[in-house]
DRENBAFI-820634 format. One record per atom (N, C-alpha, C, CB): residue number from 1; residue in three letters; atom name; x, y, z. Coordinates in steps of 0.1 Angstrom, whole numbers, plus 5000, padded with zeros to 4 digits. Each point is the difference from the previous one (the first is absolute). Glycine has a CB too. Example, Ala and Ser with C-alpha at 12.3 -4.5 7.8 and 13.67 -1.06 7.14 Angstrom:
BEGIN
(node 1 'ALA' 'N' (5132 4943 5078))
(node 1 'ALA' 'CA' (4991 5012 5000))
(node 1 'ALA' 'C' (5009 5012 5000))
(node 1 'ALA' 'CB' (4981 4988 5012))
(node 2 'SER' 'N' (5015 5023 4981))
(node 2 'SER' 'CA' (5009 5011 5000))
(node 2 'SER' 'C' (4992 5011 5008))
(node 2 'SER' 'CB' (5012 4994 4978))
This chain:
BEGIN
(node 1 'MET' 'N' (0775 1348 2879))
(node 1 'MET' 'CA' (5005 4989 5006))
(node 1 'MET' 'C' (5008 4992 4989))
(node 1 'MET' 'CB' (4982 4999 5017))
(node 2 'ALA' 'N' (5028 4993 4989))
(node 2 'ALA' 'CA' (5007 4991 4991))
(node 2 'ALA' 'C' (5000 4986 5007))
(node 2 'ALA' 'CB' (5015 5019 4991))
(node 3 'THR' 'N' (4986 4971 5002))
(node 3 'THR' 'CA' (4999 4986 5005))
(node 3 'THR' 'C' (5010 4991 4994))
(node 3 'THR' 'CB' (4976 5004 5005))
(node 4 'THR' 'N' (5026 4984 5001))
(node 4 'THR' 'CA' (5008 4990 4993))
(node 4 'THR' 'C' (4991 4990 4993))
(node 4 'THR' 'CB' (5017 5002 5018))
(node 5 'GLU' 'N' (4971 4995 4988))
(node 5 'GLU' 'CA' (4991 4990 4994))
(node 5 'GLU' 'C' (4986 5005 5002))
(node 5 'GLU' 'CB' (5016 4981 5004))
(node 6 'PRO' 'N' (4974 5013 4989))
(node 6 'PRO' 'CA' (4986 5005 5001))
(node 6 'PRO' 'C' (4993 4996 5013))
(node 6 'PRO' 'CB' (4999 4999 4976))
(node 7 'VAL' 'N' (5008 4995 5034))
(node 7 'VAL' 'CA' (4994 4995 5012))
(node 7 'VAL' 'C' (4993 5012 5008))
(node 7 'VAL' 'CB' (5018 4982 5001))
(node 8 'GLY' 'N' (4987 5030 4998))
(node 8 'GLY' 'CA' (4994 5011 5006))
(node 8 'GLY' 'C' (4990 5008 4992))
(node 8 'GLY' 'CB' (5020 5001 5014))
(node 9 'ASP' 'N' (4978 4995 4973))
(node 9 'ASP' 'CA' (4992 5008 4991))
(node 9 'ASP' 'C' (4986 5003 5005))
(node 9 'ASP' 'CB' (5014 4991 4982))
(node 10 'TYR' 'N' (4979 4998 5023))
(node 10 'TYR' 'CA' (4986 5002 5004))
(node 10 'TYR' 'C' (5000 5010 5012))
(node 10 'TYR' 'CB' (4994 4976 4993))
(node 11 'LEU' 'N' (5015 5023 5016))
(node 11 'LEU' 'CA' (5001 5009 5011))
(node 11 'LEU' 'C' (5001 5015 4995))
(node 11 'LEU' 'CB' (5010 4982 5015))
(node 12 'LEU' 'N' (4999 5020 4976))
(node 12 'LEU' 'CA' (5002 5013 4994))
(node 12 'LEU' 'C' (4988 5005 4993))
(node 12 'LEU' 'CB' (5024 4995 4998))
(node 13 'GLN' 'N' (4970 4996 4995))
(node 13 'GLN' 'CA' (4987 5004 4992))
(node 13 'GLN' 'C' (4989 5004 5010))
(node 13 'GLN' 'CB' (5007 4985 4981))
(node 14 'ALA' 'N' (4992 5007 5030))
(node 14 'ALA' 'CA' (4989 5003 5010))
(node 14 'ALA' 'C' (5002 5013 5007))
(node 14 'ALA' 'CB' (4998 4975 5003))
(node 15 'LEU' 'N' (5015 5029 4998))
(node 15 'LEU' 'CA' (5003 5013 5007))
(node 15 'LEU' 'C' (5000 5011 4990))
(node 15 'LEU' 'CB' (5014 4988 5016))
(node 16 'GLY' 'N' (4984 5010 4971))
(node 16 'GLY' 'CA' (5000 5010 4990))
(node 16 'GLY' 'C' (5014 5005 4996))
(node 16 'GLY' 'CB' (4978 5007 5009))
(node 17 'ALA' 'N' (5032 4985 4994))
(node 17 'ALA' 'CA' (5014 5004 4997))
(node 17 'ALA' 'C' (5004 4995 4987))
(node 17 'ALA' 'CB' (5006 4999 5024))
(node 18 'ARG' 'N' (5003 5008 4969))
(node 18 'ARG' 'CA' (5005 4996 4987))
(node 18 'ARG' 'C' (5013 4992 5002))
(node 18 'ARG' 'CB' (4989 5020 4989))
(node 19 'ASN' 'N' (5012 4969 5004))
(node 19 'ASN' 'CA' (5013 4993 4999))
(node 19 'ASN' 'C' (5007 5003 4987))
(node 19 'ASN' 'CB' (4990 4981 5014))
(node 20 'LEU' 'N' (5021 5026 4987))
(node 20 'LEU' 'CA' (5007 5005 4989))
(node 20 'LEU' 'C' (5009 4989 4993))
(node 20 'LEU' 'CB' (4999 5023 5010))
(node 21 'THR' 'N' (5003 4966 4997))
(node 21 'THR' 'CA' (5008 4989 4995))
(node 21 'THR' 'C' (4991 4993 4989))
(node 21 'THR' 'CB' (5013 4997 5022))
(node 22 'PRO' 'N' (4993 5001 4966))
(node 22 'PRO' 'CA' (4992 4994 4990))
(node 22 'PRO' 'C' (4997 4985 5003))
(node 22 'PRO' 'CB' (5011 5015 4983))
(node 23 'PHE' 'N' (4977 4981 5013))
(node 23 'PHE' 'CA' (4996 4986 5003))
(node 23 'PHE' 'C' (5010 4990 4994))
(node 23 'PHE' 'CB' (4976 5007 5002))
(node 24 'GLY' 'N' (5029 4996 4986))
(node 24 'GLY' 'CA' (5010 4991 4994))
(node 24 'GLY' 'C' (5012 4998 5009))
(node 24 'GLY' 'CB' (4992 5008 4978))
(node 25 'LEU' 'N' (5013 5002 5029))
(node 25 'LEU' 'CA' (5011 4998 5009))
(node 25 'LEU' 'C' (4996 4991 5011))
(node 25 'LEU' 'CB' (5009 5023 4994))
(node 26 'GLN' 'N' (4979 4980 5012))
(node 26 'GLN' 'CA' (4995 4991 5011))
(node 26 'GLN' 'C' (4999 4986 4996))
(node 26 'GLN' 'CB' (4988 5020 5009))
(node 27 'ALA' 'N' (5006 4978 4979))
(node 27 'ALA' 'CA' (4998 4986 4995))
(node 27 'ALA' 'C' (5013 4993 4997))
(node 27 'ALA' 'CB' (4978 5008 4990))
(node 28 'ASP' 'N' (5032 4999 5004))
(node 28 'ASP' 'CA' (5013 4994 4998))
(node 28 'ASP' 'C' (5006 4996 5013))
(node 28 'ASP' 'CB' (5003 5014 4979))
(node 29 'LEU' 'N' (4997 4994 5031))
(node 29 'LEU' 'CA' (5006 4997 5013))
(node 29 'LEU' 'C' (4992 4988 5006))
(node 29 'LEU' 'CB' (5007 5024 5004))
(node 30 'MET' 'N' (4980 4976 4995))
(node 30 'MET' 'CA' (4992 4989 5006))
(node 30 'MET' 'C' (5003 4987 4993))
(node 30 'MET' 'CB' (4982 5017 5005))
(node 31 'ASN' 'N' (5021 4983 4982))
(node 31 'ASN' 'CA' (5002 4988 4993))
(node 31 'ASN' 'C' (5015 4997 4998))
(node 31 'ASN' 'CB' (4979 5005 4988))
(node 32 'GLY' 'N' (5030 5002 5019))
(node 32 'GLY' 'CA' (5014 4997 4999))
(node 32 'GLY' 'C' (5007 5003 4987))
(node 32 'GLY' 'CB' (4995 4983 5017))
(node 33 'VAL' 'N' (4999 5026 4975))
(node 33 'VAL' 'CA' (5005 5004 4987))
(node 33 'VAL' 'C' (5010 5011 5002))
(node 33 'VAL' 'CB' (4979 4992 4988))
(node 34 'ASP' 'N' (5032 5008 5004))
(node 34 'ASP' 'CA' (5009 5011 5000))
(node 34 'ASP' 'C' (4993 5013 4995))
(node 34 'ASP' 'CB' (5020 4984 4997))
(node 35 'LEU' 'N' (4983 5027 5011))
(node 35 'LEU' 'CA' (4993 5012 4996))
(node 35 'LEU' 'C' (5008 5007 4989))
(node 35 'LEU' 'CB' (4992 5003 5023))
(node 36 'PRO' 'N' (5000 5003 4967))
(node 36 'PRO' 'CA' (5006 5008 4990))
(node 36 'PRO' 'C' (5007 5013 5007))
(node 36 'PRO' 'CB' (4983 4992 4983))
(node 37 'PRO' 'N' (5028 5013 5012))
(node 37 'PRO' 'CA' (5007 5011 5006))
(node 37 'PRO' 'C' (4991 5012 5002))
(node 37 'PRO' 'CB' (5020 4992 4989))
(node 38 'GLN' 'N' (4970 5010 5002))
(node 38 'GLN' 'CA' (4991 5011 5001))
(node 38 'GLN' 'C' (4992 5000 5013))
(node 38 'GLN' 'CB' (4998 5001 4975))
(node 39 'TYR' 'N' (4998 4987 5029))
(node 39 'TYR' 'CA' (4992 4998 5013))
(node 39 'TYR' 'C' (5009 5004 5012))
(node 39 'TYR' 'CB' (4986 4982 4989))
(node 40 'VAL' 'N' (5026 5013 5010))
(node 40 'VAL' 'CA' (5010 5003 5011))
(node 40 'VAL' 'C' (5002 5015 5001))
(node 40 'VAL' 'CB' (5011 4977 4997))
(node 41 'THR' 'N' (4991 5029 4992))
(node 41 'THR' 'CA' (5003 5014 5000))
(node 41 'THR' 'C' (4988 5008 5005))
(node 41 'THR' 'CB' (5015 4997 4981))
(node 42 'LEU' 'N' (4973 4999 5015))
(node 42 'LEU' 'CA' (4988 5007 5004))
(node 42 'LEU' 'C' (4998 4998 5015))
(node 42 'LEU' 'CB' (4990 4996 4978))
(node 43 'GLN' 'N' (5011 4992 5027))
(node 43 'GLN' 'CA' (4998 4998 5015))
(node 43 'GLN' 'C' (5010 5007 5008))
(node 43 'GLN' 'CB' (4990 4977 4995))
(node 44 'ASP' 'N' (5022 5023 5001))
(node 44 'ASP' 'CA' (5011 5007 5007))
(node 44 'ASP' 'C' (4997 5015 5000))
(node 44 'ASP' 'CB' (5017 4983 4993))
(node 45 'SER' 'N' (4978 5023 4996))
(node 45 'SER' 'CA' (4997 5014 4999))
(node 45 'SER' 'C' (4988 5004 5009))
(node 45 'SER' 'CB' (5010 5001 4977))
(node 46 'LEU' 'N' (4980 4990 5024))
(node 46 'LEU' 'CA' (4989 5002 5008))
(node 46 'LEU' 'C' (5004 5002 5015))
(node 46 'LEU' 'CB' (4985 4987 4984))
(node 47 'LEU' 'N' (5025 5005 5020))
(node 47 'LEU' 'CA' (5005 5000 5014))
(node 47 'LEU' 'C' (5009 5011 5002))
(node 47 'LEU' 'CB' (4997 4975 5001))
(node 48 'ARG' 'N' (5014 5026 4991))
(node 48 'ARG' 'CA' (5010 5010 5002))
(node 48 'ARG' 'C' (4995 5015 4999))
(node 48 'ARG' 'CB' (5016 4983 4991))
(node 49 'GLN' 'N' (4974 5019 5000))
(node 49 'GLN' 'CA' (4995 5013 4997))
(node 49 'GLN' 'C' (4988 5003 5009))
(node 49 'GLN' 'CB' (5008 4999 4977))
(node 50 'HIS' 'N' (4989 4992 5033))
(node 50 'HIS' 'CA' (4989 5003 5009))
(node 50 'HIS' 'C' (4987 5002 4993))
(node 50 'HIS' 'CB' (5016 5009 5016))
(node 51 'ARG' 'N' (4981 4983 4973))
(node 51 'ARG' 'CA' (4988 5002 4993))
(node 51 'ARG' 'C' (4989 4991 5006))
(node 51 'ARG' 'CB' (5013 5005 4979))
(node 52 'VAL' 'N' (4990 4988 5032))
(node 52 'VAL' 'CA' (4991 4991 5007))
(node 52 'VAL' 'C' (5001 5003 5015))
(node 52 'VAL' 'CB' (5001 4982 4982))
(node 53 'ARG' 'N' (4988 5016 5025))
(node 53 'ARG' 'CA' (4999 5003 5014))
(node 53 'ARG' 'C' (5004 4988 5009))
(node 53 'ARG' 'CB' (4983 5017 4995))
(node 54 'ALA' 'N' (5016 4971 4998))
(node 54 'ALA' 'CA' (5004 4988 5008))
(node 54 'ALA' 'C' (5003 4989 4990))
(node 54 'ALA' 'CB' (4985 5006 5019))
(node 55 'PHE' 'N' (5023 4984 4985))
(node 55 'PHE' 'CA' (5004 4988 4992))
(node 55 'PHE' 'C' (4995 4988 5007))
(node 55 'PHE' 'CB' (5021 5012 4991))
(node 56 'LEU' 'N' (4970 4981 5003))
(node 56 'LEU' 'CA' (4994 4987 5005))
(node 56 'LEU' 'C' (5009 4989 4995))
(node 56 'LEU' 'CB' (4976 5009 5001))
(node 57 'TYR' 'N' (5030 4984 5009))
(node 57 'TYR' 'CA' (5010 4989 4997))
(node 57 'TYR' 'C' (4994 4987 5005))
(node 57 'TYR' 'CB' (5019 5017 5002))
(node 58 'ASN' 'N' (4980 4973 4988))
(node 58 'ASN' 'CA' (4995 4987 5004))
(node 58 'ASN' 'C' (5011 4993 5008))
(node 58 'ASN' 'CB' (4986 4999 4979))
(node 59 'GLN' 'N' (5011 4999 5034))
(node 59 'GLN' 'CA' (5010 4993 5009))
(node 59 'GLN' 'C' (5002 4985 4997))
(node 59 'GLN' 'CB' (4994 5017 5017))
(node 60 'GLN' 'N' (4997 4977 4976))
(node 60 'GLN' 'CA' (5000 4986 4998))
(node 60 'GLN' 'C' (5006 4995 4987))
(node 60 'GLN' 'CB' (4980 4999 5014))
(node 61 'VAL' 'N' (5023 5011 4977))
(node 61 'VAL' 'CA' (5006 4996 4987))
(node 61 'VAL' 'C' (5011 5011 4998))
(node 61 'VAL' 'CB' (4979 4989 4990))
(node 62 'VAL' 'N' (5033 5007 5013))
(node 62 'VAL' 'CA' (5011 5009 4999))
(node 62 'VAL' 'C' (5011 4995 4990))
(node 62 'VAL' 'CB' (4996 5008 5024))
(node 63 'SER' 'N' (5011 5001 4970))
(node 63 'SER' 'CA' (5011 4996 4991))
(node 63 'SER' 'C' (5010 5011 5000))
(node 63 'SER' 'CB' (4984 4987 4985))
(node 64 'SER' 'N' (5027 5011 5008))
(node 64 'SER' 'CA' (5010 5011 4999))
(node 64 'SER' 'C' (4994 5013 4994))
(node 64 'SER' 'CB' (5018 4982 4998))
(node 65 'VAL' 'N' (4973 5016 4993))
(node 65 'VAL' 'CA' (4993 5012 4993))
(node 65 'VAL' 'C' (4991 5007 5010))
(node 65 'VAL' 'CB' (5001 4989 4978))
(node 66 'THR' 'N' (4991 5004 5029))
(node 66 'THR' 'CA' (4991 5007 5010))
(node 66 'THR' 'C' (5008 5005 5012))
(node 66 'THR' 'CB' (4982 4985 4994))
(node 67 'GLY' 'N' (5029 5009 5009))
(node 67 'GLY' 'CA' (5009 5005 5011))
(node 67 'GLY' 'C' (5007 5013 4995))
(node 67 'GLY' 'CB' (5004 4976 5008))
(node 68 'ALA' 'N' (4999 5025 4980))
(node 68 'ALA' 'CA' (5006 5012 4994))
(node 68 'ALA' 'C' (4990 5012 5001))
(node 68 'ALA' 'CB' (5015 4986 4985))
(node 69 'PHE' 'N' (4972 5011 5011))
(node 69 'PHE' 'CA' (4990 5010 5002))
(node 69 'PHE' 'C' (4998 5004 5014))
(node 69 'PHE' 'CB' (4989 4991 4980))
(node 70 'LEU' 'N' (5011 5000 5029))
(node 70 'LEU' 'CA' (4999 5003 5014))
(node 70 'LEU' 'C' (5011 5009 5005))
(node 70 'LEU' 'CB' (4988 4977 5003))
(node 71 'ALA' 'N' (5024 5019 4993))
(node 71 'ALA' 'CA' (5012 5009 5004))
(node 71 'ALA' 'C' (4998 5014 4994))
(node 71 'ALA' 'CB' (5015 4979 5001))
(node 72 'THR' 'N' (4981 5022 4987))
(node 72 'THR' 'CA' (4998 5013 4994))
(node 72 'THR' 'C' (4990 5008 5008))
(node 72 'THR' 'CB' (5006 4991 4977))
(node 73 'ALA' 'N' (4983 5003 5026))
(node 73 'ALA' 'CA' (4989 5007 5008))
(node 73 'ALA' 'C' (5006 5004 5013))
(node 73 'ALA' 'CB' (4982 4986 4989))
(node 74 'ARG' 'N' (5025 5006 5018))
(node 74 'ARG' 'CA' (5006 5004 5013))
(node 74 'ARG' 'C' (5009 5012 4999))
(node 74 'ARG' 'CB' (4998 4976 5007))
(node 75 'ARG' 'N' (5011 5023 4983))
(node 75 'ARG' 'CA' (5010 5011 4998))
(node 75 'ARG' 'C' (4993 5013 4996))
(node 75 'ARG' 'CB' (5017 4983 4992))
(node 76 'ALA' 'N' (4972 5016 5001))
(node 76 'ALA' 'CA' (4993 5012 4996))
(node 76 'ALA' 'C' (4990 5005 5011))
(node 76 'ALA' 'CB' (5001 4992 4976))
(node 77 'GLY' 'N' (4998 5000 5035))
(node 77 'GLY' 'CA' (4991 5005 5010))
(node 77 'GLY' 'C' (4985 4998 4997))
(node 77 'GLY' 'CB' (5017 5016 5006))
(node 78 'VAL' 'N' (4980 4975 4985))
(node 78 'VAL' 'CA' (4986 4996 4997))
(node 78 'VAL' 'C' (4996 4990 5010))
(node 78 'VAL' 'CB' (5003 5005 4975))
(node 79 'PRO' 'N' (4986 4997 5032))
(node 79 'PRO' 'CA' (4995 4990 5010))
(node 79 'PRO' 'C' (4997 4987 4994))
(node 79 'PRO' 'CB' (4991 5019 5014))
(node 80 'VAL' 'N' (5013 4970 4992))
(node 80 'VAL' 'CA' (4997 4987 4995))
(node 80 'VAL' 'C' (4990 4993 5008))
(node 80 'VAL' 'CB' (5024 4998 4992))
(node 81 'VAL' 'N' (4966 4996 5002))
(node 81 'VAL' 'CA' (4990 4992 5006))
(node 81 'VAL' 'C' (5001 4986 4996))
(node 81 'VAL' 'CB' (4984 5020 5001))
(node 82 'GLY' 'N' (5018 4971 5008))
(node 82 'GLY' 'CA' (5001 4986 4997))
(node 82 'GLY' 'C' (4986 4994 4998))
(node 82 'GLY' 'CB' (5022 4998 5012))
(node 83 'VAL' 'N' (4975 4996 4977))
(node 83 'VAL' 'CA' (4987 4993 4998))
(node 83 'VAL' 'C' (5002 4985 4998))
(node 83 'VAL' 'CB' (4991 5021 4989))
(node 84 'TYR' 'N' (4999 4972 5013))
(node 84 'TYR' 'CA' (5001 4985 5001))
(node 84 'TYR' 'C' (4989 4994 4991))
(node 84 'TYR' 'CB' (5010 5001 5023))
(node 85 'GLU' 'N' (4994 4988 4970))
(node 85 'GLU' 'CA' (4990 4992 4992))
(node 85 'GLU' 'C' (4992 4991 5009))
(node 85 'GLU' 'CB' (5016 5001 4981))
(node 86 'THR' 'N' (4990 4994 5029))
(node 86 'THR' 'CA' (4992 4991 5010))
(node 86 'THR' 'C' (5001 5006 5014))
(node 86 'THR' 'CB' (5005 4980 4986))
(node 87 'MET' 'N' (4985 5017 5021))
(node 87 'MET' 'CA' (4999 5006 5014))
(node 87 'MET' 'C' (5012 4996 5009))
(node 87 'MET' 'CB' (4975 5000 4997))
(node 88 'PRO' 'N' (5032 5010 5008))
(node 88 'PRO' 'CA' (5011 4997 5010))
(node 88 'PRO' 'C' (4994 4994 5012))
(node 88 'PRO' 'CB' (5013 5019 4991))
(node 89 'ARG' 'N' (4996 4973 5016))
(node 89 'ARG' 'CA' (4996 4994 5013))
(node 89 'ARG' 'C' (4996 5010 5010))
(node 89 'ARG' 'CB' (5016 4982 4995))
(node 90 'GLY' 'N' (4974 5014 5013))
(node 90 'GLY' 'CA' (4996 5009 5011))
(node 90 'GLY' 'C' (4989 5009 4996))
(node 90 'GLY' 'CB' (5022 4998 5009))
(node 91 'TYR' 'N' (4973 5002 4979))
(node 91 'TYR' 'CA' (4990 5010 4995))
(node 91 'TYR' 'C' (4987 4992 4996))
(node 91 'TYR' 'CB' (5018 5016 4992))
(node 92 'SER' 'N' (4971 4991 5011))
(node 92 'SER' 'CA' (4987 4995 4993))
(node 92 'SER' 'C' (5000 5008 4987))
(node 92 'SER' 'CB' (4988 4995 5022))
(node 93 'TYR' 'N' (5003 5001 4969))
(node 93 'TYR' 'CA' (4999 5007 4988))
(node 93 'TYR' 'C' (4998 5015 5002))
(node 93 'TYR' 'CB' (4991 4980 4989))
(node 94 'GLN' 'N' (5000 5023 5020))
(node 94 'GLN' 'CA' (4996 5014 5002))
(node 94 'GLN' 'C' (5012 5008 5006))
(node 94 'GLN' 'CB' (4976 4993 5004))
(node 95 'SER' 'N' (5031 5001 5006))
(node 95 'SER' 'CA' (5011 5007 5006))
(node 95 'SER' 'C' (5012 5002 4990))
(node 95 'SER' 'CB' (4993 4991 5023))
(node 96 'TRP' 'N' (5008 4999 4968))
(node 96 'TRP' 'CA' (5011 5001 4990))
(node 96 'TRP' 'C' (4997 5012 4991))
(node 96 'TRP' 'CB' (5004 4975 5001))
(node 97 'MET' 'N' (4983 5026 4994))
(node 97 'MET' 'CA' (4997 5010 4990))
(node 97 'MET' 'C' (5001 5014 5007))
(node 97 'MET' 'CB' (4985 4984 4988))
(node 98 'LEU' 'N' (5010 5017 5025))
(node 98 'LEU' 'CA' (5001 5012 5007))
(node 98 'LEU' 'C' (5015 5004 5002))
(node 98 'LEU' 'CB' (4978 4995 5012))
(node 99 'ALA' 'N' (5030 4996 4991))
(node 99 'ALA' 'CA' (5014 5003 5002))
(node 99 'ALA' 'C' (5006 5005 4987))
(node 99 'ALA' 'CB' (5002 4982 5017))
(node 100 'GLU' 'N' (4995 5013 4971))
(node 100 'GLU' 'CA' (5005 5004 4987))
(node 100 'GLU' 'C' (4995 5014 4997))
(node 100 'GLU' 'CB' (5000 4977 4992))
(node 101 'VAL' 'N' (4987 5026 5011))
(node 101 'VAL' 'CA' (4994 5013 4998))
(node 101 'VAL' 'C' (5007 5011 5009))
(node 101 'VAL' 'CB' (4978 4989 4993))
(node 102 'ARG' 'N' (5023 5007 5019))
(node 102 'ARG' 'CA' (5007 5009 5010))
(node 102 'ARG' 'C' (5014 5003 4996))
(node 102 'ARG' 'CB' (4985 4992 5018))
(node 103 'ALA' 'N' (5023 4998 4977))
(node 103 'ALA' 'CA' (5013 5002 4996))
(node 103 'ALA' 'C' (5001 5009 4988))
(node 103 'ALA' 'CB' (5006 4978 5008))
(node 104 'LEU' 'N' (4985 5021 4983))
(node 104 'LEU' 'CA' (5000 5008 4988))
(node 104 'LEU' 'C' (4996 5015 5004))
(node 104 'LEU' 'CB' (4994 4980 4985))
(node 105 'ILE' 'N' (4996 5021 5023))
(node 105 'ILE' 'CA' (4997 5014 5005))
(node 105 'ILE' 'C' (5011 5007 5007))
(node 105 'ILE' 'CB' (4976 4992 5002))
(node 106 'LYS' 'N' (5031 5000 5006))
(node 106 'LYS' 'CA' (5012 5005 5008))
(node 106 'LYS' 'C' (5011 5004 4990))
(node 106 'LYS' 'CB' (4994 4986 5020))
(node 107 'ALA' 'N' (5008 5007 4969))
(node 107 'ALA' 'CA' (5010 5003 4990))
(node 107 'ALA' 'C' (4996 5013 4993))
(node 107 'ALA' 'CB' (5006 4976 4997))
(node 108 'ILE' 'N' (4982 5026 5000))
(node 108 'ILE' 'CA' (4995 5011 4992))
(node 108 'ILE' 'C' (5000 5013 5009))
(node 108 'ILE' 'CB' (4987 4985 4985))
(node 109 'THR' 'N' (5008 5013 5027))
(node 109 'THR' 'CA' (4998 5012 5009))
(node 109 'THR' 'C' (5012 5004 5008))
(node 109 'THR' 'CB' (4976 4994 5001))
(node 110 'GLN' 'N' (5032 4996 5003))
(node 110 'GLN' 'CA' (5011 5003 5009))
(node 110 'GLN' 'C' (5014 4996 4994))
(node 110 'GLN' 'CB' (4984 4996 5019))
(node 111 'LYS' 'N' (5016 4999 4969))
(node 111 'LYS' 'CA' (5012 4996 4993))
(node 111 'LYS' 'C' (5008 4989 5008))
(node 111 'LYS' 'CB' (5001 5023 4989))
(node 112 'VAL' 'N' (4991 4968 5017))
(node 112 'VAL' 'CA' (5006 4989 5008))
(node 112 'VAL' 'C' (4999 4987 4993))
(node 112 'VAL' 'CB' (4994 5013 5022))
(node 113 'SER' 'N' (5017 4980 4978))
(node 113 'SER' 'CA' (5000 4986 4993))
(node 113 'SER' 'C' (4995 4990 5010))
(node 113 'SER' 'CB' (5018 5007 4985))
(node 114 'THR' 'N' (4974 4983 5010))
(node 114 'THR' 'CA' (4997 4988 5007))
(node 114 'THR' 'C' (5003 4989 4991))
(node 114 'THR' 'CB' (4981 5011 5014))
(node 115 'GLU' 'N' (5031 4984 4986))
(node 115 'GLU' 'CA' (5004 4990 4990))
(node 115 'GLU' 'C' (4995 4986 5004))
(node 115 'GLU' 'CB' (5020 5014 4995))
(node 116 'LYS' 'N' (4978 4984 5017))
(node 116 'LYS' 'CA' (4995 4986 5004))
(node 116 'LYS' 'C' (4990 5002 5011))
(node 116 'LYS' 'CB' (5022 4990 4995))
(node 117 'LEU' 'N' (4967 5002 5004))
(node 117 'LEU' 'CA' (4990 5000 5010))
(node 117 'LEU' 'C' (5004 4992 5012))
(node 117 'LEU' 'CB' (4983 5002 4982))
C-alpha cells in the first residue's frame, strides 16, 4: 500500500498490510513540510511501477503535492481509497470504519477505487 498521511496506518496494520510509503513522507505531508525530492521520486515509483495494490488518500488534507500523487495513481490504474481523519456526515463510528474496510478490500480484490465515502 501507499498513503499520503498516517491516517490509515492503523487500518493497514490491523489488516496485516504493509505500507511502503515511508513514515517521514507521511509526517512531512501531515505537517505541511516540503518533501525532499527522494520522497517524491519514491512515491511516484511505487504508484507508476504498480509496486502497491492501493493508494490511501486523505480526503481531508489535500495539497498540490497530494493531488499530484493522486493523479499519478489514477494514471497508473492504482485503485484509490479515500480515508478520513474525522467521521464523515451520516456515519456512525462503526459504519464509517466498515465503509473504509470495505473500500480497501474492494480496491485490493476488484481494483475498484472508492475515493469518497
